[in-house]
N, C-alpha and C positions, 0 to 999 in steps of 0.2 A: 322805386328803384333803390337797390342796395348795392354798394360797391366796397371792395376791400382790396388792399395790397397785402399779399401773404409772402412772408420771407421765410423760406425753408432752409435751414442751415444747421450747423453744429458748432458750438463754441470752441471745439478742439479740432476743427477742420482748417488747415493752413490756408486754403484758397478763400475760405470765409473771412479769415483774418486779413488777407490781402484785399478782399472786397469790402471790408468794413467802412472805409471812407465813402465808397460809392453807394453802399446801402444806406448810410446815414443821409446822404444828399437826396437819394430817391425817396426815402421815407418822409423827409421834410417836404419834398415836392408834393407828395400825395396828401400830406396833412394840410398843406396850404390850400389845396383844392377841396378840402373837406372830406377826404376819403380816409376811412379807418385803416389802420395797419395792424397786422397780427404776426407775431413771431411763432414759428412752429419748429421746435428742435427735431431733427430727423434721425439722430442716432447713428453716427458714423461708425463707431465701434462700441459694442456693449459686451462687458465681461472680458474674457481672454486671459492670456498668460503674459508673463514678463517678456519684453522684447529681447530678441537675440541680436547679435552684432550686425548681421546682414540686414535685418529689418530696420534697425535703427539707422544704418547708413542710407538705406532706401528712403526713409522718411526725411532725413536731413537733406537729401538731395532735392526732394520736393520743396522743402522749406527754402532752400537756396533759389530754386526756380521762382517761387512766389515772391521772394525778396527782389530778385532781378526784374521781375515783370511789374511789380506794384510799388516798390520802394518801402513797403512796410518793414518795420524793424523786427529782427529776430535775435535772440541770444542763443548762439550755437554752442558756445563753450559750456560744457557740463549739462547740456540739454538731455533729457530723458536718460538719467544715469542707470547703472546696473540695477536690475530688479524692477524697473519702471513698468507698470501695467497700463497700457494705453486704453483705458476704459472711459469712454465719454459719457456714459449714462449718468453718473453723478452730476457733472456739469450741466447736462441737458435738464436733469431733474431740478437743479437749482433755478434754471430759467423758468421752468413750468411752475415751480413754487412761487417765484417772484411774480409771474404773470397773474397768478390767482390772488396774490396779496396786494399788488400795486403795479398795474400794467406800465405806468411811466417809469417806476423804479426799475423794472425789468431791463429796460434799455441801458440804464446806467450800470446795472450788474453785468450785462453782456460785455460792455466795453472793458470793465474791470477784469472779468475772467479772461478774455482774450489777451489783453495787454499783460496780465500777470503770467499767463502760461508762455506766450510767445516771446515777449520782450524782456521779461524778468526771470524766467526760468522757474516759476512757482509751480509745484505739483498741485493741480486743481482737481485731482481725482478723489480727494478725501473730504469728508464733511467739515472738519474744523476749518480748513482753508476756505471753503465755499461760504461757510457761515461768517467768517471774518470779512470776506469780500462783500457779502450781503449787508453787513453792518456798515461798511464803508459807503455802500450805495444808499444808505438811509433806512434800511429795514431794522425793525426791532429784532435783536439777536435771538432771544428766547422763542419768540413767535415763529421766526423763520426756521430755526433749528427744529422745532416741533413739527411744523408743517412739512419740512423737507424729509423728515424721517417717517412720515405717515404713510399708511397704505394708500390713501387717496392720491397723494402726490406720485407715488410709484405707479399707480394705475393710470393716472392722467398722462404720465410720461410714456408709458407703454402704448397708450391709445394714440398719442402723437406719432410714435414710431410706426405703428400699424397703419395709420392713415397715409403716411408718406410712402410706405411700402406698397400699399394697395393702389396708389396712384402710379406706381412704377417709376418713381423718381430715383435715379441711380447715382446722382452726384450732387454735390453742393458747391457753391450756393445756388439756390433756385428761387426765382421770383415769379409768383403767379398773380395775375390780376383776376379778381372774381367780381362778376356782375350778375345779379339775380340768380345766384347759384351756379353760374357757368364759369369755368376756369379757362383762362388763356395764359399761355406760357410767355413770359417776357424774356427770361434767360435761364438756361441750365448750364452753370459754369460761369467763370469770371469773364466779365466784359467791362471795358472802361466806361466811365461816366458819360463821355461824349457820344458813345454809341447807344446807351440806354436811356438817357434823359429825353431825347426826342421821341423815342418809342413810348415811354411812359406818358409823355405829354399828349401824344395823339390818343392814347387810350383814355386818359382823363377827360379829354374833350368829348370823346364818344360817350363816355359814361355820363357826362353832364347833360348831353343832348338826348340821352335815352329816356 
């Protein structure tokens, strides 16, 4: 029997930032039960053009809703300044790069990317900032930068995006429980820990008995 908890998300998805403490607790719960976990970046926005004023206002309203619902910190003042292109592919690719180099370090990098973007106002759409964060997470700067820029890393990121699209996942965060190749949906969208912890617990018990 093989079982995994799959966390499908985007580091520049505001509800994923709101969900971060919940995800961390659920991942720890799965690991304590001996179940592997895998992060799959889903690609919220890839490419695109600079935000206009109405789109920026719309996004900031979402951020406020996430803050109100979850208590996660946001820096609203100066967020997404003029000319900002909301391209999440580089941040997703940074996580894919980290996953290939050091799966444990990837989780540290995820926290740094999310906190930097949402709580500190750092533009994490560019390689230099992402390499700096990877170094803070314990990665070798030169090795990370080289792998991040490689064709293999771009292809692996695109493959993750395609996998998520093929499953028909339309929103993040999403948690999937996989057992013997079969996927079960735990949540599509934010839910509080007290709703998801018992649900994951029941699935872990079933997986242990299978």
